[in-house]
PyMOL Python script that loads the backbone (N, CA, C, O; Angstrom):
from pymol import cmd

cmd.read_pdbstr("""\
ATOM      1  N   UNK A   1     128.862   3.229 118.629  1.00  0.00           N
ATOM      2  CA  UNK A   1     129.717   2.887 118.347  1.00  0.00           C
ATOM      3  C   UNK A   1     129.453   2.116 116.804  1.00  0.00           C
ATOM      4  O   UNK A   1     130.231   2.411 115.896  1.00  0.00           O
ATOM      5  N   UNK A   2     128.674   1.423 116.619  1.00  0.00           N
ATOM      6  CA  UNK A   2     128.563   0.504 115.112  1.00  0.00           C
ATOM      7  C   UNK A   2     128.007   1.749 113.989  1.00  0.00           C
ATOM      8  O   UNK A   2     128.081   1.674 112.762  1.00  0.00           O
ATOM      9  N   UNK A   3     127.347   3.076 114.922  1.00  0.00           N
ATOM     10  CA  UNK A   3     126.760   3.818 113.851  1.00  0.00           C
ATOM     11  C   UNK A   3     127.908   4.493 113.206  1.00  0.00           C
ATOM     12  O   UNK A   3     128.156   4.618 112.007  1.00  0.00           O
ATOM     13  N   UNK A   4     128.630   4.949 114.363  1.00  0.00           N
ATOM     14  CA  UNK A   4     129.787   5.820 113.689  1.00  0.00           C
ATOM     15  C   UNK A   4     130.913   4.869 112.709  1.00  0.00           C
ATOM     16  O   UNK A   4     131.876   5.248 112.043  1.00  0.00           O
ATOM     17  N   UNK A   5     130.564   4.016 112.846  1.00  0.00           N
ATOM     18  CA  UNK A   5     131.578   3.160 111.784  1.00  0.00           C
ATOM     19  C   UNK A   5     130.957   2.942 110.391  1.00  0.00           C
ATOM     20  O   UNK A   5     131.600   2.841 109.347  1.00  0.00           O
ATOM     21  N   UNK A   6     129.407   2.876 110.541  1.00  0.00           N
ATOM     22  CA  UNK A   6     128.699   2.755 109.278  1.00  0.00           C
ATOM     23  C   UNK A   6     128.961   4.228 108.382  1.00  0.00           C
ATOM     24  O   UNK A   6     129.175   4.203 107.170  1.00  0.00           O
ATOM     25  N   UNK A   7     128.899   5.646 109.279  1.00  0.00           N
ATOM     26  CA  UNK A   7     128.714   6.462 108.705  1.00  0.00           C
ATOM     27  C   UNK A   7     130.324   6.955 108.086  1.00  0.00           C
ATOM     28  O   UNK A   7     130.467   7.624 107.062  1.00  0.00           O
ATOM     29  N   UNK A   8     131.261   6.543 108.808  1.00  0.00           N
ATOM     30  CA  UNK A   8     132.667   6.630 108.516  1.00  0.00           C
ATOM     31  C   UNK A   8     132.730   5.538 107.343  1.00  0.00           C
ATOM     32  O   UNK A   8     133.616   6.189 106.790  1.00  0.00           O
ATOM     33  N   UNK A   9     132.570   4.499 106.524  1.00  0.00           N
ATOM     34  CA  UNK A   9     132.380   3.732 105.887  1.00  0.00           C
ATOM     35  C   UNK A   9     131.667   4.363 104.702  1.00  0.00           C
ATOM     36  O   UNK A   9     132.262   4.223 103.634  1.00  0.00           O
ATOM     37  N   UNK A  10     130.633   4.962 104.668  1.00  0.00           N
ATOM     38  CA  UNK A  10     129.696   5.596 104.193  1.00  0.00           C
ATOM     39  C   UNK A  10     130.884   6.876 103.665  1.00  0.00           C
ATOM     40  O   UNK A  10     131.325   6.888 102.516  1.00  0.00           O
ATOM     41  N   UNK A  11     131.077   7.372 104.175  1.00  0.00           N
ATOM     42  CA  UNK A  11     131.947   8.392 103.776  1.00  0.00           C
ATOM     43  C   UNK A  11     133.119   8.317 103.001  1.00  0.00           C
ATOM     44  O   UNK A  11     133.425   9.117 102.117  1.00  0.00           O
ATOM     45  N   UNK A  12     133.939   7.072 103.451  1.00  0.00           N
ATOM     46  CA  UNK A  12     134.796   7.211 102.690  1.00  0.00           C
ATOM     47  C   UNK A  12     134.585   6.587 101.440  1.00  0.00           C
ATOM     48  O   UNK A  12     135.461   6.609 100.576  1.00  0.00           O
ATOM     49  N   UNK A  13     133.330   5.949 101.250  1.00  0.00           N
ATOM     50  CA  UNK A  13     132.930   5.162 100.307  1.00  0.00           C
ATOM     51  C   UNK A  13     132.692   6.337  99.052  1.00  0.00           C
ATOM     52  O   UNK A  13     132.868   6.301  97.835  1.00  0.00           O
ATOM     53  N   UNK A  14     132.226   7.333  99.957  1.00  0.00           N
ATOM     54  CA  UNK A  14     131.624   8.897  98.638  1.00  0.00           C
ATOM     55  C   UNK A  14     133.010   9.498  98.185  1.00  0.00           C
ATOM     56  O   UNK A  14     133.124   9.991  97.063  1.00  0.00           O
ATOM     57  N   UNK A  15     134.187   9.442  99.181  1.00  0.00           N
ATOM     58  CA  UNK A  15     135.027  10.154  99.333  1.00  0.00           C
ATOM     59  C   UNK A  15     135.667   9.382  98.143  1.00  0.00           C
ATOM     60  O   UNK A  15     136.196  10.066  97.267  1.00  0.00           O
ATOM     61  N   UNK A  16     135.675   7.792  98.000  1.00  0.00           N
ATOM     62  CA  UNK A  16     136.460   7.343  97.019  1.00  0.00           C
ATOM     63  C   UNK A  16     135.888   7.627  95.622  1.00  0.00           C
ATOM     64  O   UNK A  16     136.482   7.941  94.591  1.00  0.00           O
ATOM     65  N   UNK A  17     134.907   7.484  95.796  1.00  0.00           N
ATOM     66  CA  UNK A  17     134.017   7.571  94.446  1.00  0.00           C
ATOM     67  C   UNK A  17     133.977   8.861  93.709  1.00  0.00           C
ATOM     68  O   UNK A  17     133.601   8.894  92.537  1.00  0.00           O
ATOM     69  N   UNK A  18     134.438  10.168  94.500  1.00  0.00           N
ATOM     70  CA  UNK A  18     134.274  11.370  93.922  1.00  0.00           C
ATOM     71  C   UNK A  18     135.205  11.584  94.240  1.00  0.00           C
ATOM     72  O   UNK A  18     135.177  12.611  94.917  1.00  0.00           O
ATOM     73  N   UNK A  19     136.728  10.940  94.101  1.00  0.00           N
ATOM     74  CA  UNK A  19     138.020  11.374  94.766  1.00  0.00           C
ATOM     75  C   UNK A  19     138.444  12.813  93.663  1.00  0.00           C
ATOM     76  O   UNK A  19     139.053  13.719  94.231  1.00  0.00           O
ATOM     77  N   UNK A  20     138.211  12.958  92.537  1.00  0.00           N
ATOM     78  CA  UNK A  20     138.429  14.165  91.817  1.00  0.00           C
ATOM     79  C   UNK A  20     137.964  15.640  92.504  1.00  0.00           C
ATOM     80  O   UNK A  20     138.741  16.583  92.652  1.00  0.00           O
ATOM     81  N   UNK A  21     136.773  15.644  92.827  1.00  0.00           N
ATOM     82  CA  UNK A  21     135.811  17.008  93.982  1.00  0.00           C
ATOM     83  C   UNK A  21     136.830  17.040  94.947  1.00  0.00           C
ATOM     84  O   UNK A  21     137.358  18.112  95.242  1.00  0.00           O
ATOM     85  N   UNK A  22     137.217  15.813  95.553  1.00  0.00           N
ATOM     86  CA  UNK A  22     138.109  15.944  96.875  1.00  0.00           C
ATOM     87  C   UNK A  22     139.523  16.124  97.137  1.00  0.00           C
ATOM     88  O   UNK A  22     140.260  16.079  98.122  1.00  0.00           O
ATOM     89  N   UNK A  23     139.641  16.365  95.778  1.00  0.00           N
ATOM     90  CA  UNK A  23     141.237  16.229  95.901  1.00  0.00           C
ATOM     91  C   UNK A  23     141.509  17.684  96.276  1.00  0.00           C
ATOM     92  O   UNK A  23     140.644  18.560  96.277  1.00  0.00           O
ATOM     93  N   UNK A  24     143.002  17.884  96.647  1.00  0.00           N
ATOM     94  CA  UNK A  24     143.560  19.184  96.874  1.00  0.00           C
ATOM     95  C   UNK A  24     143.492  20.072  96.040  1.00  0.00           C
ATOM     96  O   UNK A  24     143.118  19.754  94.911  1.00  0.00           O
ATOM     97  N   UNK A  25     143.816  21.409  96.315  1.00  0.00           N
ATOM     98  CA  UNK A  25     144.055  22.261  94.658  1.00  0.00           C
ATOM     99  C   UNK A  25     142.634  23.048  93.877  1.00  0.00           C
ATOM    100  O   UNK A  25     141.595  22.390  93.818  1.00  0.00           O
ATOM    101  N   UNK A  26     142.654  23.942  93.514  1.00  0.00           N
ATOM    102  CA  UNK A  26     142.301  24.679  92.933  1.00  0.00           C
ATOM    103  C   UNK A  26     141.913  24.387  91.593  1.00  0.00           C
ATOM    104  O   UNK A  26     142.911  24.387  90.872  1.00  0.00           O
ATOM    105  N   UNK A  27     140.915  24.151  91.003  1.00  0.00           N
ATOM    106  CA  UNK A  27     140.355  23.977  89.645  1.00  0.00           C
ATOM    107  C   UNK A  27     139.552  24.889  89.035  1.00  0.00           C
ATOM    108  O   UNK A  27     139.076  25.889  89.572  1.00  0.00           O
ATOM    109  N   UNK A  28     139.377  24.467  87.683  1.00  0.00           N
ATOM    110  CA  UNK A  28     138.712  25.507  87.216  1.00  0.00           C
ATOM    111  C   UNK A  28     137.561  25.098  86.622  1.00  0.00           C
ATOM    112  O   UNK A  28     137.456  23.894  86.391  1.00  0.00           O
ATOM    113  N   UNK A  29     136.643  25.857  86.311  1.00  0.00           N
ATOM    114  CA  UNK A  29     135.582  25.457  85.620  1.00  0.00           C
ATOM    115  C   UNK A  29     135.160  25.980  84.289  1.00  0.00           C
ATOM    116  O   UNK A  29     134.855  27.166  84.163  1.00  0.00           O
ATOM    117  N   UNK A  30     135.129  25.150  83.302  1.00  0.00           N
ATOM    118  CA  UNK A  30     134.786  25.741  82.221  1.00  0.00           C
ATOM    119  C   UNK A  30     133.426  25.511  81.333  1.00  0.00           C
ATOM    120  O   UNK A  30     132.657  24.705  81.857  1.00  0.00           O
ATOM    121  N   UNK A  31     133.175  25.829  80.622  1.00  0.00           N
ATOM    122  CA  UNK A  31     131.712  25.856  79.634  1.00  0.00           C
ATOM    123  C   UNK A  31     130.605  26.113  80.367  1.00  0.00           C
ATOM    124  O   UNK A  31     129.576  26.014  79.699  1.00  0.00           O
ATOM    125  N   UNK A  32     130.387  26.513  81.905  1.00  0.00           N
ATOM    126  CA  UNK A  32     129.247  26.932  82.362  1.00  0.00           C
ATOM    127  C   UNK A  32     128.734  28.558  82.202  1.00  0.00           C
ATOM    128  O   UNK A  32     129.182  29.651  82.548  1.00  0.00           O
ATOM    129  N   UNK A  33     127.834  28.189  81.657  1.00  0.00           N
ATOM    130  CA  UNK A  33     126.666  29.573  81.683  1.00  0.00           C
ATOM    131  C   UNK A  33     126.448  30.253  82.726  1.00  0.00           C
ATOM    132  O   UNK A  33     126.872  29.609  83.686  1.00  0.00           O
ATOM    133  N   UNK A  34     125.838  31.589  83.166  1.00  0.00           N
ATOM    134  CA  UNK A  34     125.076  31.581  84.256  1.00  0.00           C
ATOM    135  C   UNK A  34     124.372  33.135  83.951  1.00  0.00           C
ATOM    136  O   UNK A  34     125.027  33.881  83.223  1.00  0.00           O
ATOM    137  N   UNK A  35     123.326  33.531  84.381  1.00  0.00           N
ATOM    138  CA  UNK A  35     122.791  34.428  84.625  1.00  0.00           C
ATOM    139  C   UNK A  35     122.371  34.904  85.458  1.00  0.00           C
ATOM    140  O   UNK A  35     121.720  34.328  86.330  1.00  0.00           O
ATOM    141  N   UNK A  36     122.731  36.565  85.402  1.00  0.00           N
ATOM    142  CA  UNK A  36     122.036  37.305  86.836  1.00  0.00           C
ATOM    143  C   UNK A  36     120.899  37.886  86.740  1.00  0.00           C
ATOM    144  O   UNK A  36     120.735  38.430  85.648  1.00  0.00           O
ATOM    145  N   UNK A  37     119.923  37.993  87.575  1.00  0.00           N
ATOM    146  CA  UNK A  37     118.806  38.860  87.676  1.00  0.00           C
ATOM    147  C   UNK A  37     118.823  39.611  88.115  1.00  0.00           C
ATOM    148  O   UNK A  37     118.994  39.411  89.318  1.00  0.00           O
ATOM    149  N   UNK A  38     118.700  40.978  87.764  1.00  0.00           N
ATOM    150  CA  UNK A  38     118.413  42.426  88.460  1.00  0.00           C
ATOM    151  C   UNK A  38     117.575  43.202  88.296  1.00  0.00           C
ATOM    152  O   UNK A  38     116.917  43.239  87.256  1.00  0.00           O
ATOM    153  N   UNK A  39     117.401  44.011  89.295  1.00  0.00           N
ATOM    154  CA  UNK A  39     115.983  44.247  89.866  1.00  0.00           C
ATOM    155  C   UNK A  39     115.676  45.453  88.774  1.00  0.00           C
ATOM    156  O   UNK A  39     116.777  45.635  88.253  1.00  0.00           O
ATOM    157  N   UNK A  40     114.958  46.151  88.310  1.00  0.00           N
ATOM    158  CA  UNK A  40     114.753  46.616  86.826  1.00  0.00           C
ATOM    159  C   UNK A  40     115.011  48.241  87.348  1.00  0.00           C
ATOM    160  O   UNK A  40     115.367  49.038  86.480  1.00  0.00           O
ATOM    161  N   UNK A  41     114.853  48.684  88.611  1.00  0.00           N
ATOM    162  CA  UNK A  41     115.689  50.343  89.346  1.00  0.00           C
ATOM    163  C   UNK A  41     117.182  50.377  89.688  1.00  0.00           C
ATOM    164  O   UNK A  41     117.807  51.331  90.150  1.00  0.00           O
ATOM    165  N   UNK A  42     117.821  48.661  89.247  1.00  0.00           N
ATOM    166  CA  UNK A  42     119.003  48.643  89.609  1.00  0.00           C
ATOM    167  C   UNK A  42     120.195  49.471  88.901  1.00  0.00           C
ATOM    168  O   UNK A  42     120.450  49.220  87.723  1.00  0.00           O
ATOM    169  N   UNK A  43     120.960  50.494  89.626  1.00  0.00           N
ATOM    170  CA  UNK A  43     122.178  51.176  89.150  1.00  0.00           C
ATOM    171  C   UNK A  43     123.329  50.780  89.780  1.00  0.00           C
ATOM    172  O   UNK A  43     123.311  50.375  90.942  1.00  0.00           O
ATOM    173  N   UNK A  44     124.463  50.868  89.033  1.00  0.00           N
ATOM    174  CA  UNK A  44     125.813  50.876  89.263  1.00  0.00           C
ATOM    175  C   UNK A  44     126.112  51.677  89.959  1.00  0.00           C
ATOM    176  O   UNK A  44     125.488  52.729  89.822  1.00  0.00           O
ATOM    177  N   UNK A  45     127.003  51.642  90.863  1.00  0.00           N
ATOM    178  CA  UNK A  45     127.742  51.569  92.164  1.00  0.00           C
ATOM    179  C   UNK A  45     129.130  51.659  92.114  1.00  0.00           C
ATOM    180  O   UNK A  45     129.766  50.629  91.890  1.00  0.00           O
ATOM    181  N   UNK A  46     129.877  53.031  92.338  1.00  0.00           N
ATOM    182  CA  UNK A  46     131.106  53.406  92.612  1.00  0.00           C
ATOM    183  C   UNK A  46     131.766  52.973  93.522  1.00  0.00           C
ATOM    184  O   UNK A  46     131.523  53.881  94.318  1.00  0.00           O
ATOM    185  N   UNK A  47     132.608  52.118  94.221  1.00  0.00           N
ATOM    186  CA  UNK A  47     133.479  52.186  95.047  1.00  0.00           C
ATOM    187  C   UNK A  47     135.090  52.102  94.992  1.00  0.00           C
ATOM    188  O   UNK A  47     135.854  51.283  94.481  1.00  0.00           O
ATOM    189  N   UNK A  48     135.284  53.250  95.706  1.00  0.00           N
ATOM    190  CA  UNK A  48     136.565  53.098  95.827  1.00  0.00           C
ATOM    191  C   UNK A  48     137.600  52.096  96.008  1.00  0.00           C
ATOM    192  O   UNK A  48     137.084  51.258  96.748  1.00  0.00           O
ATOM    193  N   UNK A  49     139.079  51.642  95.661  1.00  0.00           N
ATOM    194  CA  UNK A  49     139.647  50.676  96.129  1.00  0.00           C
ATOM    195  C   UNK A  49     140.326  51.141  97.108  1.00  0.00           C
ATOM    196  O   UNK A  49     140.888  52.223  97.276  1.00  0.00           O
ATOM    197  N   UNK A  50     140.194  49.975  97.910  1.00  0.00           N
ATOM    198  CA  UNK A  50     140.705  49.645  99.417  1.00  0.00           C
ATOM    199  C   UNK A  50     142.607  49.967  99.240  1.00  0.00           C
ATOM    200  O   UNK A  50     143.363  49.598  98.341  1.00  0.00           O
ATOM    201  N   UNK A  51     142.913  50.828 100.564  1.00  0.00           N
ATOM    202  CA  UNK A  51     144.331  50.973 100.376  1.00  0.00           C
ATOM    203  C   UNK A  51     144.792  49.420 101.431  1.00  0.00           C
ATOM    204  O   UNK A  51     144.216  48.696 102.244  1.00  0.00           O
ATOM    205  N   UNK A  52     146.159  49.515 100.800  1.00  0.00           N
ATOM    206  CA  UNK A  52     147.195  48.393 101.241  1.00  0.00           C
ATOM    207  C   UNK A  52     147.936  49.012 102.102  1.00  0.00           C
ATOM    208  O   UNK A  52     148.495  50.019 101.668  1.00  0.00           O
ATOM    209  N   UNK A  53     148.141  48.705 103.300  1.00  0.00           N
ATOM    210  CA  UNK A  53     149.338  49.215 104.154  1.00  0.00           C
ATOM    211  C   UNK A  53     150.633  48.841 103.404  1.00  0.00           C
ATOM    212  O   UNK A  53     150.600  47.740 102.856  1.00  0.00           O
ATOM    213  N   UNK A  54     151.588  49.445 103.300  1.00  0.00           N
ATOM    214  CA  UNK A  54     152.682  49.702 102.351  1.00  0.00           C
ATOM    215  C   UNK A  54     153.854  48.385 103.179  1.00  0.00           C
ATOM    216  O   UNK A  54     154.824  47.931 102.572  1.00  0.00           O
ATOM    217  N   UNK A  55     153.520  48.006 104.473  1.00  0.00           N
ATOM    218  CA  UNK A  55     154.363  46.961 104.697  1.00  0.00           C
ATOM    219  C   UNK A  55     153.588  45.445 104.215  1.00  0.00           C
ATOM    220  O   UNK A  55     154.169  44.410 104.541  1.00  0.00           O
ATOM    221  N   UNK A  56     152.691  45.377 103.685  1.00  0.00           N
ATOM    222  CA  UNK A  56     151.678  44.630 103.042  1.00  0.00           C
ATOM    223  C   UNK A  56     151.593  44.134 101.616  1.00  0.00           C
ATOM    224  O   UNK A  56     151.063  43.110 101.185  1.00  0.00           O
ATOM    225  N   UNK A  57     152.363  45.280 100.867  1.00  0.00           N
ATOM    226  CA  UNK A  57     152.251  44.991  99.267  1.00  0.00           C
ATOM    227  C   UNK A  57     153.398  44.269  98.976  1.00  0.00           C
ATOM    228  O   UNK A  57     153.180  43.362  98.173  1.00  0.00           O
ATOM    229  N   UNK A  58     154.515  44.359  99.344  1.00  0.00           N
ATOM    230  CA  UNK A  58     155.669  42.928  98.730  1.00  0.00           C
ATOM    231  C   UNK A  58     154.707  41.777  98.842  1.00  0.00           C
ATOM    232  O   UNK A  58     154.193  41.488  97.761  1.00  0.00           O
ATOM    233  N   UNK A  59     154.263  40.920 100.042  1.00  0.00           N
ATOM    234  CA  UNK A  59     153.353  40.039 100.319  1.00  0.00           C
ATOM    235  C   UNK A  59     152.265  40.047  99.366  1.00  0.00           C
ATOM    236  O   UNK A  59     151.966  39.015  98.764  1.00  0.00           O
ATOM    237  N   UNK A  60     151.756  40.956  99.216  1.00  0.00           N
ATOM    238  CA  UNK A  60     150.453  40.730  98.489  1.00  0.00           C
ATOM    239  C   UNK A  60     150.912  40.409  96.763  1.00  0.00           C
ATOM    240  O   UNK A  60     150.284  39.579  96.106  1.00  0.00           O
ATOM    241  N   UNK A  61     151.835  41.030  96.301  1.00  0.00           N
ATOM    242  CA  UNK A  61     152.208  41.015  95.169  1.00  0.00           C
ATOM    243  C   UNK A  61     152.899  40.069  94.827  1.00  0.00           C
ATOM    244  O   UNK A  61     153.018  39.844  93.622  1.00  0.00           O
ATOM    245  N   UNK A  62     153.703  39.054  96.005  1.00  0.00           N
ATOM    246  CA  UNK A  62     153.785  37.755  95.468  1.00  0.00           C
ATOM    247  C   UNK A  62     152.757  36.759  95.556  1.00  0.00           C
ATOM    248  O   UNK A  62     152.856  35.667  94.996  1.00  0.00           O
ATOM    249  N   UNK A  63     151.686  37.142  96.306  1.00  0.00           N
ATOM    250  CA  UNK A  63     150.474  35.918  96.693  1.00  0.00           C
ATOM    251  C   UNK A  63     149.616  36.256  94.973  1.00  0.00           C
ATOM    252  O   UNK A  63     149.211  35.329  94.271  1.00  0.00           O
ATOM    253  N   UNK A  64     149.514  37.453  94.649  1.00  0.00           N
ATOM    254  CA  UNK A  64     149.352  38.000  93.067  1.00  0.00           C
ATOM    255  C   UNK A  64     149.968  37.250  92.220  1.00  0.00           C
ATOM    256  O   UNK A  64     149.379  36.237  91.842  1.00  0.00           O
ATOM    257  N   UNK A  65     151.159  37.511  91.759  1.00  0.00           N
ATOM    258  CA  UNK A  65     152.201  36.571  91.194  1.00  0.00           C
ATOM    259  C   UNK A  65     151.917  35.180  91.188  1.00  0.00           C
ATOM    260  O   UNK A  65     152.140  34.552  90.153  1.00  0.00           O
ATOM    261  N   UNK A  66     151.489  34.640  92.124  1.00  0.00           N
ATOM    262  CA  UNK A  66     151.559  33.144  92.231  1.00  0.00           C
ATOM    263  C   UNK A  66     149.800  32.584  91.830  1.00  0.00           C
ATOM    264  O   UNK A  66     149.585  31.410  91.528  1.00  0.00           O
ATOM    265  N   UNK A  67     148.816  33.504  91.888  1.00  0.00           N
ATOM    266  CA  UNK A  67     147.708  33.102  91.421  1.00  0.00           C
ATOM    267  C   UNK A  67     147.856  33.247  90.073  1.00  0.00           C
ATOM    268  O   UNK A  67     147.058  32.618  89.378  1.00  0.00           O
ATOM    269  N   UNK A  68     148.803  34.022  89.448  1.00  0.00           N
ATOM    270  CA  UNK A  68     148.786  34.452  88.392  1.00  0.00           C
ATOM    271  C   UNK A  68     149.010  33.685  87.391  1.00  0.00           C
ATOM    272  O   UNK A  68     148.301  33.492  86.404  1.00  0.00           O
ATOM    273  N   UNK A  69     150.644  32.971  87.833  1.00  0.00           N
ATOM    274  CA  UNK A  69     150.991  31.702  87.411  1.00  0.00           C
ATOM    275  C   UNK A  69     150.413  30.857  87.274  1.00  0.00           C
ATOM    276  O   UNK A  69     150.555  30.208  86.237  1.00  0.00           O
ATOM    277  N   UNK A  70     149.433  30.441  88.311  1.00  0.00           N
ATOM    278  CA  UNK A  70     148.690  29.270  88.676  1.00  0.00           C
ATOM    279  C   UNK A  70     147.527  28.902  87.599  1.00  0.00           C
ATOM    280  O   UNK A  70     146.986  27.822  87.364  1.00  0.00           O
ATOM    281  N   UNK A  71     147.303  30.449  86.919  1.00  0.00           N
ATOM    282  CA  UNK A  71     146.094  30.481  85.948  1.00  0.00           C
ATOM    283  C   UNK A  71     144.934  30.532  86.612  1.00  0.00           C
ATOM    284  O   UNK A  71     143.906  30.087  86.100  1.00  0.00           O
ATOM    285  N   UNK A  72     144.959  31.210  88.122  1.00  0.00           N
ATOM    286  CA  UNK A  72     143.305  31.302  88.427  1.00  0.00           C
ATOM    287  C   UNK A  72     143.074  32.810  88.670  1.00  0.00           C
ATOM    288  O   UNK A  72     141.961  33.055  89.136  1.00  0.00           O
ATOM    289  N   UNK A  73     143.975  34.005  88.434  1.00  0.00           N
ATOM    290  CA  UNK A  73     143.743  35.230  87.620  1.00  0.00           C
ATOM    291  C   UNK A  73     144.706  35.135  86.745  1.00  0.00           C
ATOM    292  O   UNK A  73     144.839  35.997  85.877  1.00  0.00           O
TER     293      UNK A  73
END
""", "prot")
cmd.dss("prot")
cmd.show_as("cartoon", "prot")
cmd.util.cbc("prot")
cmd.orient("prot")
């Protein structure tokens, strides 16, 4: 039992000290540069877009609109 209490206390301390990381919601990451290393013989591949069932389109449109309003996409 004492070990569980110590672990729980340490976890709470970590979460408290890093509250901005554990807050709910989606964050943006700016000013980070990355680099992709490709094989020399790598080539482009074209993949056909997947079709969406007609009955799902309105729900998907609403979700995409919401993500766009939030600045995620």
